[in-house]
TIMI-775241 format. One record per residue: residue in one letter; residue number from 1; z, y, x of N, C-alpha, C in turn. Coordinates in pm, 1 decimal. Atoms other than C-alpha are relative to their C-alpha. Layout:
code=a | pos=NUM | nzz=Z | nyy=Y | nxx=X | cazz=Z | cayy=Y | caxx=X | czz=Z | cyy=Y | cxx=X
...
***
This chain:
code=m | pos=1 | nzz=48.8 | nyy=-69.2 | nxx=-116.9 | cazz=1919.3 | cayy=-2651.2 | caxx=-3737.8 | czz=14.3 | cyy=150.7 | cxx=-15.6
code=l | pos=2 | nzz=-13.3 | nyy=-143.2 | nxx=24.2 | cazz=1909.6 | cayy=-2305.2 | caxx=-3894.3 | czz=146.4 | cyy=42.1 | cxx=8.6
code=e | pos=3 | nzz=-142.7 | nyy=-31.1 | nxx=-5.6 | cazz=2287.1 | cayy=-2315.5 | caxx=-3931.1 | czz=48.7 | cyy=7.6 | cxx=144.5
code=d | pos=4 | nzz=-37.5 | nyy=-3.6 | nxx=-141.3 | cazz=2324.9 | cayy=-2391.9 | caxx=-3559.0 | czz=-48.9 | cyy=128.1 | cxx=66.5
code=i | pos=5 | nzz=55.8 | nyy=-122.9 | nxx=-57.5 | cazz=2099.1 | cayy=-2100.2 | caxx=-3466.9 | czz=79.8 | cyy=120.4 | cxx=-46.8
code=l | pos=6 | nzz=-76.1 | nyy=-112.3 | nxx=52.6 | cazz=2286.2 | cayy=-1860.4 | caxx=-3695.4 | czz=140.1 | cyy=4.3 | cxx=59.1
code=t | pos=7 | nzz=-134.0 | nyy=5.4 | nxx=-58.4 | cazz=2623.6 | cayy=-1976.4 | caxx=-3565.4 | czz=-2.4 | cyy=46.0 | cxx=144.3
code=t | pos=8 | nzz=12.0 | nyy=-41.2 | nxx=-139.2 | cazz=2511.4 | cayy=-1933.8 | caxx=-3206.7 | czz=-23.9 | cyy=149.4 | cxx=9.8
code=n | pos=9 | nzz=25.7 | nyy=-143.3 | nxx=-1.7 | cazz=2376.6 | cayy=-1586.0 | caxx=-3281.5 | czz=125.3 | cyy=79.8 | cxx=-33.0
code=v | pos=10 | nzz=-124.5 | nyy=-68.3 | nxx=34.0 | cazz=2707.2 | cayy=-1486.1 | caxx=-3441.8 | czz=95.8 | cyy=-4.4 | cxx=117.7
code=l | pos=11 | nzz=-88.3 | nyy=11.3 | nxx=-116.6 | cazz=2900.9 | cayy=-1617.2 | caxx=-3142.7 | czz=-44.0 | cyy=93.6 | cxx=112.1
code=v | pos=12 | nzz=52.5 | nyy=-86.2 | nxx=-106.9 | cazz=2677.0 | cayy=-1436.5 | caxx=-2894.8 | czz=18.6 | cyy=146.1 | cxx=-38.1
code=g | pos=13 | nzz=-17.8 | nyy=-137.7 | nxx=45.0 | cazz=2683.9 | cayy=-1117.0 | caxx=-3101.8 | czz=144.8 | cyy=44.1 | cxx=7.3
code=s | pos=14 | nzz=-142.5 | nyy=-32.7 | nxx=-6.1 | cazz=3062.6 | cayy=-1127.3 | caxx=-3127.1 | czz=45.7 | cyy=17.0 | cxx=143.9
code=l | pos=15 | nzz=-35.2 | nyy=-11.3 | nxx=-141.1 | cazz=3098.4 | cayy=-1186.9 | caxx=-2755.1 | czz=-56.3 | cyy=128.3 | cxx=59.6
code=l | pos=16 | nzz=60.2 | nyy=-124.1 | nxx=-50.7 | cazz=2857.9 | cayy=-901.5 | caxx=-2678.8 | czz=74.6 | cyy=122.6 | cxx=-50.3
code=a | pos=17 | nzz=-77.1 | nyy=-112.5 | nxx=53.9 | cazz=3057.4 | cayy=-670.6 | caxx=-2907.8 | czz=130.0 | cyy=17.4 | cxx=78.5
code=i | pos=18 | nzz=-123.9 | nyy=-8.6 | nxx=-78.4 | cazz=3380.5 | cayy=-754.4 | caxx=-2723.7 | czz=-29.4 | cyy=53.4 | cxx=140.5
code=l | pos=19 | nzz=33.7 | nyy=-44.9 | nxx=-135.2 | cazz=3213.7 | cayy=-708.3 | caxx=-2384.5 | czz=-43.4 | cyy=146.7 | cxx=2.2
code=a | pos=20 | nzz=41.2 | nyy=-140.7 | nxx=7.1 | cazz=3056.9 | cayy=-377.0 | caxx=-2492.0 | czz=122.2 | cyy=90.4 | cxx=-14.9
code=l | pos=21 | nzz=-121.8 | nyy=-79.7 | nxx=15.8 | cazz=3395.5 | cayy=-246.1 | caxx=-2608.1 | czz=81.7 | cyy=2.4 | cxx=128.7
code=i | pos=22 | nzz=-71.0 | nyy=4.4 | nxx=-128.2 | cazz=3552.2 | cayy=-360.2 | caxx=-2280.8 | czz=-66.8 | cyy=93.3 | cxx=99.5
code=f | pos=23 | nzz=73.3 | nyy=-87.2 | nxx=-91.4 | cazz=3279.1 | cayy=-180.0 | caxx=-2086.0 | czz=25.7 | cyy=147.0 | cxx=-32.5
code=v | pos=24 | nzz=-25.9 | nyy=-138.9 | nxx=39.9 | cazz=3326.0 | cayy=141.9 | caxx=-2286.7 | czz=143.6 | cyy=39.1 | cxx=36.0
code=d | pos=25 | nzz=-139.5 | nyy=-27.3 | nxx=-34.1 | cazz=3703.3 | cayy=118.0 | caxx=-2243.6 | czz=15.5 | cyy=22.4 | cxx=149.9
code=m | pos=26 | nzz=-8.1 | nyy=-13.7 | nxx=-144.6 | cazz=3662.6 | cayy=70.6 | caxx=-1869.1 | czz=-62.7 | cyy=131.9 | cxx=45.6
code=a | pos=27 | nzz=67.1 | nyy=-124.5 | nxx=-38.2 | cazz=3418.2 | cayy=362.5 | caxx=-1842.5 | czz=86.6 | cyy=121.4 | cxx=-34.5
code=v | pos=28 | nzz=-84.6 | nyy=-112.8 | nxx=39.9 | cazz=3652.0 | cayy=595.3 | caxx=-2033.2 | czz=124.7 | cyy=5.7 | cxx=88.7
code=r | pos=29 | nzz=-116.1 | nyy=1.3 | nxx=-90.1 | cazz=3949.9 | cayy=484.3 | caxx=-1822.4 | czz=-36.0 | cyy=52.7 | cxx=137.9
code=i | pos=30 | nzz=44.6 | nyy=-52.7 | nxx=-129.3 | cazz=3751.8 | cayy=555.0 | caxx=-1506.7 | czz=-15.4 | cyy=150.8 | cxx=-8.2
code=a | pos=31 | nzz=15.3 | nyy=-145.0 | nxx=16.6 | cazz=3664.9 | cayy=900.1 | caxx=-1641.2 | czz=135.8 | cyy=69.6 | cxx=-1.1
code=v | pos=32 | nzz=-135.2 | nyy=-57.5 | nxx=1.9 | cazz=4032.9 | cayy=968.1 | caxx=-1711.6 | czz=57.9 | cyy=2.2 | cxx=140.9
code=s | pos=33 | nzz=-52.9 | nyy=7.5 | nxx=-136.5 | cazz=4127.6 | cayy=854.0 | caxx=-1361.1 | czz=-65.9 | cyy=102.2 | cxx=91.4
code=v | pos=34 | nzz=71.9 | nyy=-97.2 | nxx=-82.3 | cazz=3858.2 | cayy=1067.4 | caxx=-1199.3 | czz=44.1 | cyy=141.4 | cxx=-36.7
code=a | pos=35 | nzz=-42.9 | nyy=-133.0 | nxx=44.0 | cazz=3960.7 | cayy=1369.4 | caxx=-1410.0 | czz=139.3 | cyy=34.1 | cxx=52.9
code=k | pos=36 | nzz=-135.3 | nyy=-22.0 | nxx=-51.0 | cazz=4322.1 | cayy=1325.9 | caxx=-1298.8 | czz=6.1 | cyy=-4.0 | cxx=152.3
code=g | pos=37 | nzz=3.9 | nyy=9.6 | nxx=-145.0 | cazz=4215.2 | cayy=1266.1 | caxx=-937.5 | czz=78.0 | cyy=-118.1 | cxx=55.4
code=v | pos=38 | nzz=-77.0 | nyy=116.5 | nxx=-43.6 | cazz=4387.0 | cayy=927.4 | caxx=-918.8 | czz=-83.1 | cyy=-128.1 | cxx=-6.0
code=f | pos=39 | nzz=86.5 | nyy=117.7 | nxx=9.4 | cazz=4086.0 | cayy=694.0 | caxx=-923.7 | czz=25.3 | cyy=-92.7 | cxx=118.1
code=d | pos=40 | nzz=-23.5 | nyy=101.3 | nxx=-102.2 | cazz=4144.7 | cayy=370.2 | caxx=-733.7 | czz=-82.0 | cyy=-123.6 | cxx=-36.1
code=w | pos=41 | nzz=86.2 | nyy=115.0 | nxx=25.7 | cazz=3892.1 | cayy=85.9 | caxx=-704.2 | czz=79.9 | cyy=-126.4 | cxx=-31.0
code=e | pos=42 | nzz=-81.0 | nyy=120.1 | nxx=22.0 | cazz=4169.1 | cayy=-174.8 | caxx=-697.6 | czz=48.8 | cyy=-10.3 | cxx=-144.5
code=r | pos=43 | nzz=-45.0 | nyy=2.2 | nxx=139.3 | cazz=4276.5 | cayy=-73.8 | caxx=-1048.7 | czz=-107.4 | cyy=-57.6 | cxx=-92.5
code=i | pos=44 | nzz=106.2 | nyy=60.7 | nxx=80.3 | cazz=3936.8 | cayy=-187.1 | caxx=-1179.5 | czz=19.4 | cyy=-150.8 | cxx=-4.6
code=l | pos=45 | nzz=-25.9 | nyy=143.8 | nxx=-2.9 | cazz=4014.3 | cayy=-541.3 | caxx=-1066.2 | czz=120.4 | cyy=-34.2 | cxx=-87.9
code=d | pos=46 | nzz=-117.6 | nyy=21.4 | nxx=84.8 | cazz=4355.2 | cayy=-513.9 | caxx=-1233.1 | czz=-38.8 | cyy=10.5 | cxx=-147.4
code=f | pos=47 | nzz=46.8 | nyy=-16.2 | nxx=138.4 | cazz=4186.0 | cayy=-390.8 | caxx=-1552.4 | czz=-76.4 | cyy=-124.3 | cxx=-45.4
code=l | pos=48 | nzz=77.9 | nyy=117.8 | nxx=35.9 | cazz=3944.9 | cayy=-683.8 | caxx=-1548.4 | czz=89.6 | cyy=-122.4 | cxx=-19.0
code=q | pos=49 | nzz=-90.4 | nyy=113.6 | nxx=11.6 | cazz=4228.2 | cayy=-931.3 | caxx=-1497.6 | czz=90.7 | cyy=10.4 | cxx=-121.9
code=t | pos=50 | nzz=-95.4 | nyy=-14.8 | nxx=110.6 | cazz=4455.2 | cayy=-785.9 | caxx=-1765.5 | czz=-66.7 | cyy=23.5 | cxx=-134.2
code=n | pos=51 | nzz=65.7 | nyy=-29.0 | nxx=127.1 | cazz=4200.6 | cayy=-684.7 | caxx=-2029.3 | czz=-118.3 | cyy=-90.8 | cxx=-29.5
code=v | pos=52 | nzz=121.2 | nyy=77.9 | nxx=25.1 | cazz=3877.1 | cayy=-875.3 | caxx=-1988.0 | czz=30.5 | cyy=-148.5 | cxx=-9.5
code=a | pos=53 | nzz=-21.8 | nyy=144.6 | nxx=-4.5 | cazz=3990.9 | cayy=-1223.5 | caxx=-1892.0 | czz=81.9 | cyy=-51.7 | cxx=-118.5
code=p | pos=54 | nzz=-77.0 | nyy=55.1 | nxx=112.6 | cazz=4265.4 | cayy=-1271.9 | caxx=-2153.9 | czz=-73.4 | cyy=9.7 | cxx=-133.3
code=y | pos=55 | nzz=70.9 | nyy=-15.9 | nxx=126.1 | cazz=4051.8 | cayy=-1135.8 | caxx=-2436.5 | czz=-110.1 | cyy=-102.9 | cxx=-15.0
code=v | pos=56 | nzz=115.6 | nyy=89.4 | nxx=8.2 | cazz=3742.1 | cayy=-1336.3 | caxx=-2359.5 | czz=44.8 | cyy=-146.7 | cxx=-1.4
code=i | pos=57 | nzz=-45.0 | nyy=139.9 | nxx=-5.9 | cazz=3932.0 | cayy=-1655.4 | caxx=-2275.6 | czz=68.0 | cyy=-41.2 | cxx=-130.7
code=s | pos=58 | nzz=-71.2 | nyy=38.7 | nxx=123.0 | cazz=4160.4 | cayy=-1651.7 | caxx=-2582.1 | czz=-95.9 | cyy=-12.3 | cxx=-117.9
code=w | pos=59 | nzz=95.1 | nyy=6.6 | nxx=111.1 | cazz=3884.9 | cayy=-1571.8 | caxx=-2829.3 | czz=-100.5 | cyy=-112.6 | cxx=22.9
code=g | pos=60 | nzz=98.3 | nyy=103.4 | nxx=-29.8 | cazz=3638.6 | cayy=-1801.6 | caxx=-2653.4 | czz=53.8 | cyy=-140.4 | cxx=-19.9
code=a | pos=61 | nzz=-58.9 | nyy=133.5 | nxx=18.1 | cazz=3877.3 | cayy=-2096.8 | caxx=-2659.1 | czz=6.2 | cyy=-37.8 | cxx=-147.4
code=i | pos=62 | nzz=-7.1 | nyy=28.2 | nxx=144.0 | cazz=3933.7 | cayy=-2071.1 | caxx=-3033.4 | czz=-140.2 | cyy=-19.6 | cxx=-56.7
code=e | pos=63 | nzz=137.3 | nyy=14.3 | nxx=49.3 | cazz=3562.8 | cayy=-2021.7 | caxx=-3098.9 | czz=-62.3 | cyy=-130.7 | cxx=48.0
code=a | pos=64 | nzz=52.2 | nyy=127.7 | nxx=-49.5 | cazz=3481.1 | cayy=-2322.0 | caxx=-2880.8 | czz=52.8 | cyy=-115.9 | cxx=-84.8
code=l | pos=65 | nzz=-54.8 | nyy=101.8 | nxx=89.4 | cazz=3715.5 | cayy=-2531.2 | caxx=-3093.6 | czz=-72.6 | cyy=0.9 | cxx=-134.3
code=m | pos=66 | nzz=71.7 | nyy=-10.3 | nxx=127.6 | cazz=3544.8 | cayy=-2401.3 | caxx=-3406.6 | czz=-142.0 | cyy=-54.9 | cxx=14.1
code=y | pos=67 | nzz=136.2 | nyy=46.7 | nxx=-21.7 | cazz=3202.8 | cayy=-2473.1 | caxx=-3260.0 | czz=-3.8 | cyy=-151.7 | cxx=14.7
code=s | pos=68 | nzz=-3.2 | nyy=145.5 | nxx=-18.5 | cazz=3308.0 | cayy=-2828.3 | caxx=-3169.6 | czz=8.1 | cyy=-74.3 | cxx=-133.2
code=t | pos=69 | nzz=-7.7 | nyy=66.2 | nxx=130.8 | cazz=3367.0 | cayy=-2901.3 | caxx=-3538.2 | czz=-138.7 | cyy=-32.7 | cxx=-53.9
code=r | pos=70 | nzz=136.2 | nyy=34.3 | nxx=41.4 | cazz=2989.7 | cayy=-2916.5 | caxx=-3572.7 | czz=-37.6 | cyy=-140.9 | cxx=46.2
code=y | pos=71 | nzz=35.7 | nyy=128.4 | nxx=-59.3 | cazz=2982.4 | cayy=-3231.7 | caxx=-3362.9 | czz=105.0 | cyy=-108.1 | cxx=-24.4
code=v | pos=72 | nzz=-108.4 | nyy=92.8 | nxx=30.0 | cazz=3315.9 | cayy=-3391.8 | caxx=-3446.1 | czz=54.7 | cyy=38.3 | cxx=-136.9
code=t | pos=73 | nzz=-45.3 | nyy=-28.9 | nxx=135.4 | cazz=3426.1 | cayy=-3419.4 | caxx=-3805.6 | czz=152.8 | cyy=6.8 | cxx=-3.9
code=f | pos=74 | nzz=-142.7 | nyy=-20.4 | nxx=19.2 | cazz=3770.4 | cayy=-3276.9 | caxx=-3871.7 | czz=24.5 | cyy=27.6 | cxx=-147.3
code=p | pos=75 | nzz=-30.0 | nyy=-33.9 | nxx=139.1 | cazz=3941.9 | cayy=-3246.5 | caxx=-4207.9 | czz=11.8 | cyy=151.7 | cxx=-17.2
code=d | pos=76 | nzz=-8.3 | nyy=-143.0 | nxx=28.9 | cazz=3940.7 | cayy=-2905.9 | caxx=-4376.1 | czz=137.0 | cyy=57.5 | cxx=33.4
code=e | pos=77 | nzz=-134.5 | nyy=-46.2 | nxx=-33.3 | cazz=4315.6 | cayy=-2884.0 | caxx=-4315.2 | czz=10.7 | cyy=43.9 | cxx=145.5
code=v | pos=78 | nzz=0.9 | nyy=-37.3 | nxx=-141.2 | cazz=4234.7 | cayy=-2851.3 | caxx=-3945.7 | czz=-94.1 | cyy=117.4 | cxx=23.4
code=t | pos=79 | nzz=100.0 | nyy=-102.4 | nxx=-29.7 | cazz=3920.7 | cayy=-2636.9 | caxx=-3948.4 | czz=28.6 | cyy=133.9 | cxx=-66.5
code=t | pos=80 | nzz=-24.4 | nyy=-125.4 | nxx=70.9 | cazz=4028.4 | cayy=-2378.5 | caxx=-4206.7 | czz=98.4 | cyy=90.0 | cxx=73.6
code=p | pos=81 | nzz=-89.5 | nyy=-87.8 | nxx=-75.7 | cazz=4331.0 | cayy=-2251.2 | caxx=-4011.8 | czz=-62.4 | cyy=53.2 | cxx=129.3
code=f | pos=82 | nzz=64.7 | nyy=-47.4 | nxx=-122.1 | cazz=4124.9 | cayy=-2234.8 | caxx=-3692.8 | czz=-98.5 | cyy=113.1 | cxx=-28.7
code=a | pos=83 | nzz=92.3 | nyy=-107.4 | nxx=36.1 | cazz=3862.8 | cayy=-2022.3 | caxx=-3868.2 | czz=76.5 | cyy=129.4 | cxx=-24.2
code=g | pos=84 | nzz=-82.1 | nyy=-118.6 | nxx=23.9 | cazz=4134.1 | cayy=-1784.4 | caxx=-3985.0 | czz=58.1 | cyy=56.6 | cxx=128.1
code=i | pos=85 | nzz=-56.9 | nyy=-43.8 | nxx=-127.6 | cazz=4295.7 | cayy=-1772.5 | caxx=-3642.0 | czz=-106.9 | cyy=66.4 | cxx=86.3
code=a | pos=86 | nzz=109.3 | nyy=-58.3 | nxx=-78.9 | cazz=3959.4 | cayy=-1705.0 | caxx=-3475.1 | czz=-34.0 | cyy=139.5 | cxx=-50.4
code=a | pos=87 | nzz=29.2 | nyy=-131.6 | nxx=56.4 | cazz=3889.7 | cayy=-1415.8 | caxx=-3712.9 | czz=111.8 | cyy=98.8 | cxx=30.4
code=l | pos=88 | nzz=-114.4 | nyy=-86.1 | nxx=-29.4 | cazz=4239.7 | cayy=-1276.6 | caxx=-3661.3 | czz=0.6 | cyy=42.6 | cxx=146.5
code=i | pos=89 | nzz=3.9 | nyy=-33.0 | nxx=-142.5 | cazz=4212.6 | cayy=-1294.5 | caxx=-3282.2 | czz=-111.9 | cyy=99.8 | cxx=28.1
code=y | pos=90 | nzz=112.2 | nyy=-92.0 | nxx=-19.2 | cazz=3872.9 | cayy=-1123.7 | caxx=-3294.8 | czz=36.3 | cyy=139.8 | cxx=-49.4
code=a | pos=91 | nzz=-39.1 | nyy=-130.3 | nxx=55.2 | cazz=4008.8 | cayy=-845.7 | caxx=-3518.0 | czz=104.2 | cyy=67.9 | cxx=88.4
code=l | pos=92 | nzz=-102.0 | nyy=-57.8 | nxx=-87.5 | cazz=4310.9 | cayy=-795.1 | caxx=-3291.7 | czz=-60.1 | cyy=50.9 | cxx=130.5
code=i | pos=93 | nzz=64.6 | nyy=-43.0 | nxx=-124.5 | cazz=4094.0 | cayy=-776.6 | caxx=-2980.2 | czz=-79.5 | cyy=127.7 | cxx=-22.2
code=v | pos=94 | nzz=80.8 | nyy=-119.0 | nxx=28.4 | cazz=3852.3 | cayy=-527.1 | caxx=-3135.3 | czz=91.1 | cyy=119.3 | cxx=-29.8
code=g | pos=95 | nzz=-92.5 | nyy=-108.4 | nxx=31.2 | cazz=4139.3 | cayy=-320.0 | caxx=-3275.3 | czz=69.0 | cyy=54.0 | cxx=123.0
code=r | pos=96 | nzz=-67.8 | nyy=-42.7 | nxx=-122.7 | cazz=4319.2 | cayy=-311.4 | caxx=-2942.4 | czz=-93.6 | cyy=79.6 | cxx=89.7
code=l | pos=97 | nzz=95.9 | nyy=-70.0 | nxx=-84.6 | cazz=4004.6 | cayy=-207.4 | caxx=-2756.8 | czz=-37.1 | cyy=136.9 | cxx=-58.0
code=v | pos=98 | nzz=32.7 | nyy=-128.6 | nxx=62.9 | cazz=3912.7 | cayy=65.4 | caxx=-3007.5 | czz=117.6 | cyy=96.6 | cxx=14.4
code=s | pos=99 | nzz=-119.1 | nyy=-82.9 | nxx=-17.3 | cazz=4270.6 | cayy=194.7 | caxx=-2994.0 | czz=10.1 | cyy=54.0 | cxx=142.1
code=s | pos=100 | nzz=-4.5 | nyy=-43.1 | nxx=-139.5 | cazz=4258.7 | cayy=206.8 | caxx=-2614.5 | czz=-107.1 | cyy=104.6 | cxx=29.7
code=i | pos=101 | nzz=108.0 | nyy=-96.8 | nxx=-20.6 | cazz=3925.3 | cayy=387.3 | caxx=-2617.9 | czz=37.5 | cyy=134.6 | cxx=-60.5
code=m | pos=102 | nzz=-39.0 | nyy=-125.7 | nxx=66.4 | cazz=4054.3 | cayy=646.4 | caxx=-2866.6 | czz=110.7 | cyy=71.0 | cxx=78.4
code=r | pos=103 | nzz=-110.9 | nyy=-57.6 | nxx=-77.1 | cazz=4374.5 | cayy=700.2 | caxx=-2665.4 | czz=-52.1 | cyy=63.8 | cxx=128.5
code=n | pos=104 | nzz=54.4 | nyy=-53.6 | nxx=-125.0 | cazz=4177.4 | cayy=749.0 | caxx=-2343.6 | czz=-89.8 | cyy=120.1 | cxx=-24.2
code=l | pos=105 | nzz=81.7 | nyy=-116.9 | nxx=32.0 | cazz=3931.2 | cayy=986.0 | caxx=-2510.3 | czz=88.0 | cyy=120.9 | cxx=-28.8
code=r | pos=106 | nzz=-94.5 | nyy=-109.2 | nxx=24.4 | cazz=4224.2 | cayy=1196.4 | caxx=-2634.9 | czz=55.4 | cyy=53.2 | cxx=131.9
code=e | pos=107 | nzz=-52.8 | nyy=-40.6 | nxx=-130.5 | cazz=4359.8 | cayy=1198.5 | caxx=-2280.6 | czz=-101.8 | cyy=83.5 | cxx=77.7
code=l | pos=108 | nzz=105.8 | nyy=-80.1 | nxx=-63.0 | cazz=4024.0 | cayy=1336.2 | caxx=-2163.6 | czz=-17.9 | cyy=135.7 | cxx=-68.4
code=g | pos=109 | nzz=14.2 | nyy=-125.2 | nxx=73.6 | cazz=4052.9 | cayy=1612.3 | caxx=-2422.0 | czz=-109.6 | cyy=-3.0 | cxx=-104.8
code=v | pos=110 | nzz=103.1 | nyy=13.5 | nxx=103.0 | cazz=3785.7 | cayy=1479.7 | caxx=-2656.0 | czz=69.0 | cyy=-0.4 | cxx=-136.0
code=p | pos=111 | nzz=-64.6 | nyy=-3.8 | nxx=131.9 | cazz=3876.5 | cayy=1570.6 | caxx=-3014.6 | czz=-42.7 | cyy=-119.6 | cxx=-85.6
code=v | pos=112 | nzz=26.5 | nyy=116.6 | nxx=83.6 | cazz=3892.8 | cayy=1236.4 | caxx=-3192.4 | czz=106.8 | cyy=-8.7 | cxx=-107.4
code=d | pos=113 | nzz=-92.1 | nyy=21.5 | nxx=112.6 | cazz=4056.0 | cayy=1143.0 | caxx=-3521.2 | czz=46.1 | cyy=131.4 | cxx=-61.8
code=k | pos=114 | nzz=-30.7 | nyy=-125.5 | nxx=68.6 | cazz=4042.7 | cayy=1495.6 | caxx=-3655.0 | czz=-44.3 | cyy=-18.1 | cxx=-145.5
code=r | pos=115 | nzz=31.6 | nyy=14.2 | nxx=142.2 | cazz=4062.1 | cayy=1467.3 | caxx=-4030.5 | czz=-31.0 | cyy=136.3 | cxx=-59.0
code=q | pos=116 | nzz=39.9 | nyy=-124.1 | nxx=66.9 | cazz=3887.7 | cayy=1729.0 | caxx=-4237.0 | czz=89.5 | cyy=23.3 | cxx=-121.7
code=p | pos=117 | nzz=-80.5 | nyy=-26.6 | nxx=119.7 | cazz=4108.7 | cayy=1901.8 | caxx=-4497.2 | czz=-86.1 | cyy=-12.9 | cxx=-124.5
code=q | pos=118 | nzz=77.5 | nyy=21.0 | nxx=123.8 | cazz=4005.7 | cayy=1816.4 | caxx=-4850.8 | czz=19.1 | cyy=114.4 | cxx=-94.1
***
């Protein structure tokens, strides 16, 4: 029972992290659009379709498969690769979103990724 609760909390926490990064990315993109004077409400729908849906669906599908292994017994040869794939997809999604946020912040003129000389 404790394992089910912890697994659910990790899934919810991971999903919330992805959604928070998507929200920040969207907010920064809106700020860039407003600063450039090219803001368009229709582009928000396009952003949601191209960034939110694929990320959440792809990661969620793999995680759902991993979660189903709690109720259906699969051999380790099946579950181990799925665990690795789920972690890889999560890392790629987070990396892509952080990269987009940094790129958009630079476009706004925010000094990011300034390394201090040693």
